[in-house]
PAGU-96015 format. One record per atom (N, C-alpha, C): atom name; residue number from 1; x, y, z. Coordinates in Angstrom, 2 decimals, decimal comma. Layout:
PAGU-96015
name resi px py pz
CA NUM X Y Z $
...
end
This chain:
PAGU-96015
name resi px py pz
N 1 68,90 97,04 96,23 $
CA 1 68,75 96,51 95,03 $
C 1 68,32 97,28 94,18 $
N 2 67,25 98,22 94,43 $
CA 2 66,75 98,99 93,35 $
C 2 67,87 99,95 92,57 $
N 3 68,70 100,54 93,51 $
CA 3 69,93 101,29 92,96 $
C 3 70,80 100,37 91,52 $
N 4 70,92 98,95 92,15 $
CA 4 71,35 98,09 91,09 $
C 4 70,81 97,91 89,97 $
N 5 69,32 97,61 90,15 $
CA 5 68,57 97,19 89,09 $
C 5 68,56 98,74 87,99 $
N 6 68,48 99,65 88,80 $
CA 6 68,46 101,09 87,84 $
C 6 69,77 100,97 86,86 $
N 7 70,92 100,68 87,68 $
CA 7 72,03 100,58 86,88 $
C 7 72,19 99,54 85,75 $
N 8 71,56 98,78 86,05 $
CA 8 71,43 97,66 84,98 $
C 8 70,51 97,77 84,06 $
N 9 69,67 98,53 84,19 $
CA 9 68,49 98,98 83,48 $
C 9 68,93 99,90 82,02 $
N 10 70,38 100,85 82,55 $
CA 10 70,74 101,85 81,50 $
C 10 71,14 101,30 80,21 $
N 11 72,10 100,16 80,38 $
CA 11 72,66 99,59 79,17 $
C 11 71,51 98,70 78,09 $
N 12 70,69 98,18 78,95 $
CA 12 69,84 97,23 78,21 $
C 12 68,85 98,18 77,52 $
N 13 68,53 99,34 78,14 $
CA 13 67,41 100,36 77,51 $
C 13 68,06 101,05 76,35 $
N 14 69,34 101,57 76,32 $
CA 14 69,95 102,41 75,34 $
C 14 70,17 100,89 73,91 $
N 15 70,41 99,96 74,45 $
CA 15 70,55 98,80 73,27 $
C 15 68,95 98,72 72,73 $
N 16 68,23 98,63 73,53 $
CA 16 66,81 98,07 72,92 $
C 16 66,13 99,09 71,94 $
N 17 66,45 100,41 72,72 $
CA 17 65,89 101,43 72,11 $
C 17 66,61 101,63 70,39 $
N 18 68,18 101,56 70,77 $
CA 18 68,65 101,77 69,25 $
C 18 68,19 100,41 68,32 $
N 19 68,32 99,41 68,79 $
CA 19 67,59 98,28 68,19 $
C 19 66,28 98,47 67,58 $
N 20 65,50 99,13 68,48 $
CA 20 64,20 99,20 67,87 $
C 20 64,31 100,27 66,57 $
N 21 64,96 101,32 66,68 $
CA 21 65,03 102,42 65,65 $
C 21 65,95 101,84 64,54 $
N 22 66,95 101,23 64,74 $
CA 22 67,76 100,68 63,44 $
C 22 66,98 99,71 62,69 $
N 23 66,06 98,76 63,28 $
CA 23 65,07 97,90 62,35 $
C 23 64,24 98,70 61,67 $
N 24 63,75 99,69 62,35 $
CA 24 62,82 100,57 61,44 $
C 24 63,73 101,04 59,95 $
N 25 64,72 101,52 60,35 $
CA 25 65,90 102,11 59,33 $
C 25 66,19 100,83 58,32 $
N 26 66,37 99,71 58,73 $
CA 26 66,96 98,67 58,10 $
C 26 65,78 98,05 57,26 $
N 27 64,46 98,08 57,86 $
CA 27 63,78 97,76 56,79 $
C 27 63,35 98,53 55,69 $
N 28 63,24 99,88 55,98 $
CA 28 63,22 100,88 54,98 $
C 28 64,37 100,64 54,01 $
N 29 65,38 100,55 54,51 $
CA 29 66,53 100,54 53,50 $
C 29 66,39 99,16 52,58 $
N 30 66,15 98,09 53,30 $
CA 30 65,79 96,88 52,52 $
C 30 64,91 97,05 51,75 $
N 31 63,71 97,93 51,41 $
CA 31 62,58 98,41 50,77 $
C 31 62,78 99,10 49,79 $
N 32 64,21 99,79 49,74 $
CA 32 64,69 100,92 48,82 $
C 32 65,10 102,09 49,05 $
N 33 64,69 102,41 50,46 $
CA 33 64,78 103,94 50,92 $
C 33 66,26 104,30 51,58 $
N 34 66,99 104,99 50,53 $
CA 34 68,23 105,33 51,32 $
C 34 68,08 106,57 52,36 $
N 35 66,93 107,09 52,89 $
CA 35 66,69 107,97 53,80 $
C 35 67,74 107,86 55,24 $
N 36 67,42 106,50 55,67 $
CA 36 67,84 106,08 57,11 $
C 36 69,27 106,11 57,13 $
N 37 69,95 105,65 55,89 $
CA 37 71,37 105,38 55,73 $
C 37 72,00 106,86 55,55 $
N 38 71,49 107,72 55,00 $
CA 38 71,93 109,09 54,74 $
C 38 71,81 110,21 55,69 $
N 39 71,13 109,67 56,71 $
CA 39 70,90 110,33 57,97 $
C 39 71,74 109,94 59,22 $
N 40 72,38 108,72 58,86 $
CA 40 73,04 108,26 59,85 $
C 40 72,49 107,26 60,70 $
N 41 71,11 106,90 60,57 $
CA 41 70,35 106,12 61,64 $
C 41 70,52 104,45 61,36 $
N 42 71,48 103,96 60,27 $
CA 42 71,71 102,40 60,44 $
C 42 72,86 102,09 61,07 $
N 43 72,72 102,07 62,49 $
CA 43 73,72 102,00 63,44 $
C 43 73,12 101,75 64,50 $
N 44 73,59 100,88 65,54 $
CA 44 73,09 100,55 67,02 $
C 44 73,87 101,70 68,05 $
N 45 74,40 102,60 67,36 $
CA 45 75,11 103,49 68,15 $
C 45 73,93 104,25 69,15 $
N 46 73,51 104,48 70,50 $
CA 46 72,72 104,81 70,87 $
C 46 72,70 106,43 70,80 $
N 47 73,54 107,02 70,64 $
CA 47 73,86 108,61 70,42 $
C 47 73,02 108,91 68,94 $
N 48 73,12 107,97 68,13 $
CA 48 72,29 108,55 66,85 $
C 48 70,73 108,26 66,76 $
N 49 70,29 107,74 68,29 $
CA 49 68,89 107,17 68,20 $
C 49 68,30 107,90 69,38 $
N 50 69,02 108,46 70,55 $
CA 50 68,77 108,63 71,84 $
C 50 67,26 110,07 71,58 $
N 51 66,38 109,95 72,46 $
CA 51 65,57 111,08 72,62 $
C 51 65,49 111,32 74,20 $
N 52 65,92 112,26 74,76 $
CA 52 66,19 112,42 76,10 $
C 52 64,77 112,29 76,87 $
N 53 63,70 112,84 76,37 $
CA 53 62,71 113,04 77,03 $
C 53 62,18 111,28 77,20 $
N 54 61,89 110,89 76,08 $
CA 54 61,66 109,37 75,90 $
C 54 62,48 108,27 76,75 $
N 55 63,56 108,56 76,63 $
CA 55 64,49 107,78 77,82 $
C 55 64,34 107,88 79,06 $
N 56 64,00 109,19 79,30 $
CA 56 63,68 109,66 81,02 $
C 56 62,21 108,67 81,31 $
N 57 61,49 108,92 80,35 $
CA 57 60,25 108,27 80,61 $
C 57 60,45 107,08 80,84 $
N 58 61,08 106,23 79,92 $
CA 58 61,40 104,78 79,96 $
C 58 62,24 104,35 81,21 $
N 59 63,22 105,16 81,75 $
CA 59 63,89 104,84 82,76 $
C 59 62,84 105,16 84,37 $
N 60 61,89 105,87 84,17 $
CA 60 60,93 106,16 85,24 $
C 60 59,94 105,20 85,25 $
N 61 59,43 104,63 84,23 $
CA 61 57,98 103,63 84,22 $
C 61 58,74 102,30 83,81 $
N 62 59,81 102,09 83,22 $
CA 62 60,42 100,59 82,96 $
C 62 59,54 99,76 82,18 $
N 63 58,31 100,77 81,22 $
CA 63 57,52 99,79 80,75 $
C 63 57,28 100,40 79,28 $
N 64 57,50 101,86 79,37 $
CA 64 57,13 102,30 77,89 $
C 64 58,04 103,81 77,81 $
N 65 58,29 103,94 76,37 $
CA 65 58,88 105,09 76,22 $
C 65 59,43 105,31 74,72 $
N 66 60,44 105,92 74,34 $
CA 66 60,70 106,12 72,85 $
C 66 62,04 106,80 72,52 $
N 67 62,23 106,55 71,42 $
CA 67 63,63 107,14 70,72 $
C 67 63,11 107,96 69,64 $
N 68 64,44 108,66 69,08 $
CA 68 64,34 109,65 67,88 $
C 68 63,86 108,93 66,92 $
N 69 62,65 109,16 66,24 $
CA 69 62,22 108,54 64,90 $
C 69 63,18 108,40 64,12 $
N 70 63,21 107,37 63,14 $
CA 70 63,83 107,35 61,95 $
C 70 63,19 107,81 60,87 $
N 71 63,88 108,68 59,98 $
CA 71 62,89 109,32 58,93 $
C 71 63,21 108,52 57,76 $
N 72 62,03 108,30 57,29 $
CA 72 61,70 107,51 55,94 $
C 72 61,02 108,25 54,95 $
N 73 61,10 107,97 53,94 $
CA 73 60,49 108,43 52,62 $
C 73 59,73 107,24 51,96 $
N 74 58,21 107,22 52,15 $
CA 74 57,77 106,15 51,32 $
C 74 57,33 106,12 49,99 $
N 75 58,12 107,02 49,62 $
CA 75 57,87 107,35 47,84 $
C 75 58,85 106,39 47,18 $
N 76 59,63 106,21 48,10 $
CA 76 60,86 104,91 47,33 $
C 76 60,29 103,36 47,20 $
N 77 59,23 103,19 48,18 $
CA 77 58,56 101,98 48,41 $
C 77 57,87 101,49 47,17 $
N 78 57,70 100,44 46,75 $
CA 78 57,09 100,20 45,38 $
C 78 55,41 100,11 45,93 $
N 79 55,28 99,65 47,03 $
CA 79 53,88 99,92 47,71 $
C 79 53,94 100,70 48,97 $
N 80 53,84 101,97 48,97 $
CA 80 54,00 102,98 50,07 $
C 80 53,10 102,49 51,17 $
N 81 51,98 102,19 51,19 $
CA 81 51,26 101,79 52,63 $
C 81 51,57 100,62 52,96 $
N 82 52,03 99,24 52,35 $
CA 82 52,42 98,13 52,87 $
C 82 53,69 98,49 53,26 $
N 83 54,79 99,20 52,58 $
CA 83 55,95 99,43 52,98 $
C 83 56,26 100,17 54,27 $
N 84 55,24 101,04 54,62 $
CA 84 55,27 101,57 55,87 $
C 84 54,80 100,67 56,87 $
N 85 53,91 99,92 56,57 $
CA 85 53,67 99,00 57,61 $
C 85 54,63 98,21 58,03 $
N 86 55,20 97,71 57,17 $
CA 86 56,50 96,61 57,33 $
C 86 57,69 97,49 58,29 $
N 87 57,80 98,80 58,01 $
CA 87 58,61 99,62 58,74 $
C 87 58,39 99,83 60,02 $
N 88 56,77 100,07 60,36 $
CA 88 56,17 100,13 61,55 $
C 88 56,35 98,89 62,39 $
N 89 56,20 97,73 61,62 $
CA 89 56,30 96,54 62,53 $
C 89 57,65 96,14 62,59 $
N 90 58,69 96,48 62,07 $
CA 90 60,01 95,79 62,40 $
C 90 60,60 96,51 63,56 $
N 91 60,25 97,69 64,30 $
CA 91 60,69 98,04 65,54 $
C 91 60,19 97,14 66,86 $
N 92 58,86 97,09 67,04 $
CA 92 58,36 96,07 67,85 $
C 92 58,86 94,61 67,56 $
N 93 58,83 94,11 66,58 $
CA 93 59,17 92,88 66,10 $
C 93 60,71 92,75 66,80 $
N 94 61,59 93,54 66,61 $
CA 94 62,86 93,32 66,92 $
C 94 63,13 93,34 68,45 $
N 95 62,07 94,28 69,37 $
CA 95 62,06 93,80 70,75 $
C 95 61,59 92,79 71,10 $
N 96 60,84 92,11 70,43 $
CA 96 59,89 90,88 70,84 $
C 96 60,73 89,97 70,42 $
N 97 61,64 89,96 69,63 $
CA 97 62,91 89,03 69,10 $
C 97 63,69 89,08 70,38 $
N 98 64,19 90,12 70,66 $
CA 98 65,39 90,23 71,88 $
C 98 64,72 90,04 73,14 $
N 99 63,58 90,02 73,33 $
CA 99 62,83 89,33 74,53 $
C 99 63,13 87,97 74,53 $
N 100 62,63 87,44 73,38 $
CA 100 62,63 85,98 73,27 $
C 100 64,14 85,49 73,44 $
N 101 65,09 86,00 72,97 $
CA 101 66,38 85,56 73,07 $
C 101 66,81 85,68 74,59 $
N 102 66,79 86,54 75,11 $
CA 102 66,97 86,94 76,45 $
C 102 66,37 86,00 77,41 $
N 103 65,08 85,71 77,21 $
CA 103 64,26 84,54 77,89 $
C 103 65,19 83,42 77,75 $
N 104 65,21 82,74 76,46 $
CA 104 65,97 81,38 75,96 $
C 104 67,54 81,57 77,09 $
N 105 68,02 82,64 77,11 $
CA 105 69,10 82,46 77,86 $
C 105 69,03 82,38 79,27 $
N 106 68,01 83,20 79,65 $
CA 106 67,66 83,01 81,11 $
C 106 67,46 81,33 81,48 $
N 107 66,68 80,88 80,60 $
CA 107 65,91 79,61 80,82 $
C 107 67,21 78,60 80,70 $
N 108 67,75 78,42 79,81 $
CA 108 68,99 77,35 79,41 $
C 108 70,47 77,81 79,82 $
N 109 70,62 79,05 80,44 $
CA 109 72,02 79,14 80,58 $
C 109 72,08 79,83 82,27 $
N 110 71,38 80,92 82,27 $
CA 110 71,36 81,42 83,90 $
C 110 71,11 80,56 84,90 $
N 111 69,70 79,89 85,06 $
CA 111 69,35 79,04 85,85 $
C 111 69,92 77,56 85,81 $
N 112 70,27 76,89 84,60 $
CA 112 70,65 75,75 84,86 $
C 112 72,11 75,58 85,38 $
N 113 73,07 76,61 84,96 $
CA 113 74,41 76,69 85,16 $
C 113 74,83 77,53 86,34 $
N 114 73,47 78,01 86,85 $
CA 114 73,87 78,76 88,22 $
C 114 74,73 80,31 88,20 $
N 115 74,14 80,90 87,19 $
CA 115 75,21 82,21 86,63 $
C 115 75,11 83,19 87,92 $
N 116 75,70 84,02 88,27 $
CA 116 75,44 85,11 89,44 $
C 116 74,39 85,54 89,08 $
N 117 73,62 86,20 90,12 $
CA 117 72,29 86,71 90,46 $
C 117 72,00 87,81 89,51 $
N 118 73,14 88,68 89,45 $
CA 118 72,94 90,15 88,89 $
C 118 72,69 89,59 87,23 $
N 119 73,35 88,41 86,76 $
CA 119 73,13 88,17 85,15 $
C 119 71,63 87,88 85,16 $
N 120 71,15 87,22 85,96 $
CA 120 69,50 86,87 86,12 $
C 120 68,61 88,03 86,09 $
N 121 68,97 88,96 87,09 $
CA 121 68,40 90,28 87,27 $
C 121 68,41 91,14 85,85 $
N 122 69,57 91,09 85,13 $
CA 122 70,03 91,76 83,88 $
C 122 69,20 91,16 82,79 $
N 123 69,05 89,85 82,60 $
CA 123 68,04 89,30 81,74 $
C 123 66,62 89,33 82,01 $
N 124 66,13 89,36 83,50 $
CA 124 64,76 89,65 83,39 $
C 124 64,50 90,87 83,16 $
N 125 65,12 91,91 83,45 $
CA 125 65,02 93,40 83,11 $
C 125 64,94 93,53 81,71 $
N 126 66,03 93,00 80,95 $
CA 126 65,84 93,22 79,53 $
C 126 64,71 92,50 78,66 $
N 127 64,04 91,50 79,41 $
CA 127 62,89 90,93 78,76 $
C 127 61,61 91,78 79,33 $
N 128 61,44 92,39 80,50 $
CA 128 60,29 93,29 80,79 $
C 128 60,39 94,45 79,82 $
N 129 61,81 95,20 79,75 $
CA 129 61,73 96,36 79,00 $
C 129 61,39 95,83 77,63 $
N 130 61,89 94,97 76,82 $
CA 130 61,60 95,05 75,77 $
C 130 60,17 94,61 75,29 $
N 131 59,38 93,87 76,07 $
CA 131 58,15 93,52 75,99 $
C 131 57,31 94,85 76,15 $
N 132 57,42 95,43 77,37 $
CA 132 56,94 97,08 77,16 $
C 132 57,11 97,72 76,05 $
N 133 58,15 98,08 75,69 $
CA 133 58,48 98,68 74,36 $
C 133 57,72 98,00 73,18 $
N 134 57,55 96,88 72,75 $
CA 134 56,88 96,23 71,86 $
C 134 55,44 96,48 72,16 $
N 135 54,92 96,25 72,98 $
CA 135 53,40 96,31 73,23 $
C 135 52,87 97,84 73,30 $
N 136 54,00 98,64 73,85 $
CA 136 53,58 100,22 73,72 $
C 136 53,47 100,64 72,46 $
N 137 54,51 100,40 71,61 $
CA 137 54,71 100,97 70,34 $
C 137 53,55 100,45 69,55 $
N 138 53,04 99,03 69,65 $
CA 138 52,22 98,48 68,55 $
C 138 50,75 99,18 69,19 $
N 139 50,39 100,08 70,02 $
CA 139 49,05 100,63 70,33 $
C 139 48,51 101,40 69,06 $
N 140 47,66 101,27 68,25 $
CA 140 47,37 101,95 67,07 $
C 140 46,92 103,40 67,07 $
N 141 48,09 104,28 67,98 $
CA 141 47,64 105,73 67,97 $
C 141 48,83 106,34 67,33 $
N 142 48,65 107,66 66,46 $
CA 142 49,89 107,88 65,98 $
C 142 50,53 108,88 67,25 $
N 143 51,63 108,94 67,24 $
CA 143 52,66 108,54 66,23 $
C 143 53,29 107,21 66,42 $
N 144 52,73 106,33 67,41 $
CA 144 53,11 105,22 67,70 $
C 144 53,39 103,78 66,17 $
N 145 54,02 103,16 66,37 $
CA 145 54,31 102,15 64,96 $
C 145 52,83 101,22 64,59 $
N 146 51,89 101,25 65,90 $
CA 146 50,78 100,57 65,61 $
C 146 50,01 101,27 64,64 $
N 147 50,18 102,60 64,59 $
CA 147 49,27 103,16 63,49 $
C 147 49,60 103,24 62,43 $
N 148 50,82 102,82 62,13 $
CA 148 51,59 102,73 60,58 $
C 148 50,88 101,16 60,35 $
N 149 51,00 100,40 61,32 $
CA 149 50,66 99,00 60,90 $
C 149 48,91 99,05 60,62 $
N 150 48,19 99,79 61,41 $
CA 150 46,77 99,61 61,19 $
C 150 46,47 100,79 59,75 $
N 151 47,21 101,34 59,18 $
CA 151 46,94 102,23 58,06 $
C 151 47,11 100,87 56,77 $
N 152 48,04 100,25 57,10 $
CA 152 48,55 99,38 56,04 $
C 152 47,64 98,25 55,92 $
N 153 46,86 97,98 57,04 $
CA 153 45,78 96,72 57,40 $
C 153 44,25 97,18 56,64 $
N 154 44,01 98,43 57,02 $
CA 154 42,84 98,90 56,73 $
C 154 42,36 99,57 55,25 $
N 155 41,47 99,34 54,49 $
CA 155 40,93 99,87 53,25 $
C 155 41,39 101,09 53,02 $
N 156 41,80 101,63 51,92 $
CA 156 42,18 102,84 51,78 $
C 156 40,96 104,43 52,06 $
N 157 39,39 103,71 52,19 $
CA 157 38,80 104,85 52,34 $
C 157 38,96 105,26 53,96 $
N 158 39,51 104,62 54,81 $
CA 158 39,64 105,15 56,14 $
C 158 40,81 106,20 56,18 $
N 159 41,76 106,19 55,07 $
CA 159 42,80 106,94 55,39 $
C 159 42,62 108,39 55,84 $
N 160 41,60 109,18 55,14 $
CA 160 41,43 110,55 55,84 $
C 160 41,10 110,29 57,47 $
N 161 40,33 109,37 57,73 $
CA 161 39,87 109,20 59,00 $
C 161 41,02 109,44 60,03 $
N 162 42,18 108,51 59,49 $
CA 162 43,48 108,37 60,29 $
C 162 44,25 109,55 60,21 $
N 163 44,38 109,88 59,00 $
CA 163 45,01 111,26 58,89 $
C 163 44,36 112,37 60,19 $
N 164 43,17 112,55 60,14 $
CA 164 42,74 113,32 61,13 $
C 164 42,96 112,94 62,73 $
N 165 43,09 111,44 62,79 $
CA 165 43,47 111,14 64,03 $
C 165 45,08 111,57 64,28 $
N 166 45,84 111,77 63,35 $
CA 166 47,27 111,82 63,52 $
C 166 47,54 113,30 64,53 $
N 167 46,66 114,26 64,48 $
CA 167 46,68 115,52 65,35 $
C 167 46,25 115,45 66,60 $
N 168 45,48 114,54 66,95 $
CA 168 45,00 114,29 68,27 $
C 168 45,98 113,02 69,03 $
N 169 46,11 112,18 68,28 $
CA 169 47,18 111,09 68,73 $
C 169 48,12 111,45 69,87 $
N 170 49,03 112,28 69,82 $
CA 170 49,88 112,63 70,75 $
C 170 48,85 113,16 72,11 $
N 171 48,19 113,99 71,97 $
CA 171 47,44 114,27 73,08 $
C 171 46,69 113,19 74,00 $
N 172 45,88 112,28 72,71 $
CA 172 45,45 111,03 73,42 $
C 172 46,32 110,32 74,41 $
N 173 47,55 110,02 73,76 $
CA 173 48,76 109,15 74,47 $
C 173 48,98 110,17 75,67 $
N 174 49,07 111,26 75,61 $
CA 174 49,63 112,00 77,07 $
C 174 48,61 111,86 78,03 $
N 175 47,18 111,88 77,79 $
CA 175 45,80 111,62 78,41 $
C 175 45,92 110,18 79,11 $
N 176 46,41 109,24 78,28 $
CA 176 46,31 107,70 79,01 $
C 176 47,60 107,92 79,63 $
N 177 48,85 108,25 79,49 $
CA 177 49,69 107,91 80,47 $
C 177 49,67 108,66 81,78 $
N 178 48,89 110,04 81,62 $
CA 178 49,12 110,56 82,91 $
C 178 47,69 110,48 83,91 $
N 179 46,85 109,68 83,20 $
CA 179 45,61 109,19 84,01 $
C 179 45,87 107,82 84,50 $
N 180 46,99 107,22 84,00 $
CA 180 47,21 105,83 84,48 $
C 180 46,16 104,75 83,57 $
N 181 45,62 105,14 82,60 $
CA 181 44,81 104,41 81,69 $
C 181 45,88 103,28 81,05 $
N 182 46,80 103,86 80,47 $
CA 182 48,00 103,40 79,39 $
C 182 48,67 102,17 80,22 $
N 183 48,85 102,30 81,60 $
CA 183 49,17 101,29 82,42 $
C 183 47,98 100,04 82,75 $
N 184 46,87 100,63 82,54 $
CA 184 45,82 99,48 82,63 $
C 184 45,37 98,74 81,33 $
N 185 45,99 99,22 80,37 $
CA 185 45,88 98,80 78,88 $
C 185 46,91 97,86 78,88 $
N 186 48,39 98,05 79,10 $
CA 186 49,24 97,67 78,69 $
C 186 49,69 96,49 79,94 $
N 187 49,24 96,78 81,28 $
CA 187 49,85 95,94 82,12 $
C 187 49,43 94,30 82,23 $
N 188 48,17 94,22 81,73 $
CA 188 47,61 92,80 81,53 $
C 188 48,26 91,95 80,47 $
N 189 48,40 92,70 79,22 $
CA 189 49,03 92,24 78,14 $
C 189 50,49 91,81 78,43 $
N 190 51,02 92,75 79,07 $
CA 190 52,58 92,61 79,31 $
C 190 52,79 91,62 80,21 $
N 191 51,72 91,35 81,60 $
CA 191 51,99 90,41 82,39 $
C 191 51,76 89,32 81,77 $
N 192 50,84 88,82 80,69 $
CA 192 50,65 87,51 80,29 $
C 192 52,01 87,31 79,72 $
N 193 52,30 88,01 78,51 $
CA 193 53,53 87,38 77,73 $
C 193 54,82 87,12 78,63 $
N 194 54,89 88,15 79,80 $
CA 194 56,16 87,83 80,50 $
C 194 56,05 86,78 81,24 $
N 195 54,51 86,37 81,91 $
CA 195 54,79 84,85 82,65 $
C 195 54,99 83,82 81,41 $
N 196 54,62 84,08 80,20 $
CA 196 55,09 83,10 79,33 $
C 196 56,64 83,06 79,08 $
N 197 57,29 84,01 78,98 $
CA 197 58,85 84,18 78,71 $
C 197 59,22 83,52 79,88 $
N 198 59,02 83,59 81,04 $
CA 198 59,84 83,19 82,01 $
C 198 59,07 82,05 82,86 $
end
């Protein structure tokens, strides 16, 4: 069953990562930035978004990982701070939306109509994966989306502090991953929302 789950994980992983990055790019595009379209990122083609290391981490942990970041230029936004906040929020929001859709399909189709067990397992994997992606990316640590959202919410006087944190964010993130603290942070939140959706 572990092998079967791993095989089922790959397509939903690729789609979920692509949807996440596409949503960042689409939000920037809607706010007037042509950069994502010019760089070929307004697509659900996983080859345009795939980051090998991030995908491997996601395959191994089945909870968190990353794709190749979409490049945006906030100077195109009428309000750069607010615009970057919306761009940052779009990716996790897309994953939450997909998790909810998969949950509804599981509850109202897979169970009542007795669809093959493999369908139910696929949907559960998709729900778990997208919840994990959303929660992980909402952490307020650079370079994660949560840091962009936090900057958009905080007063400008905290900008210099956040800029200083940008250099340390990836190292803090790696420390949390390798010490297991990240799982301790994300795990309870993930379990709470997963139990609601299922």
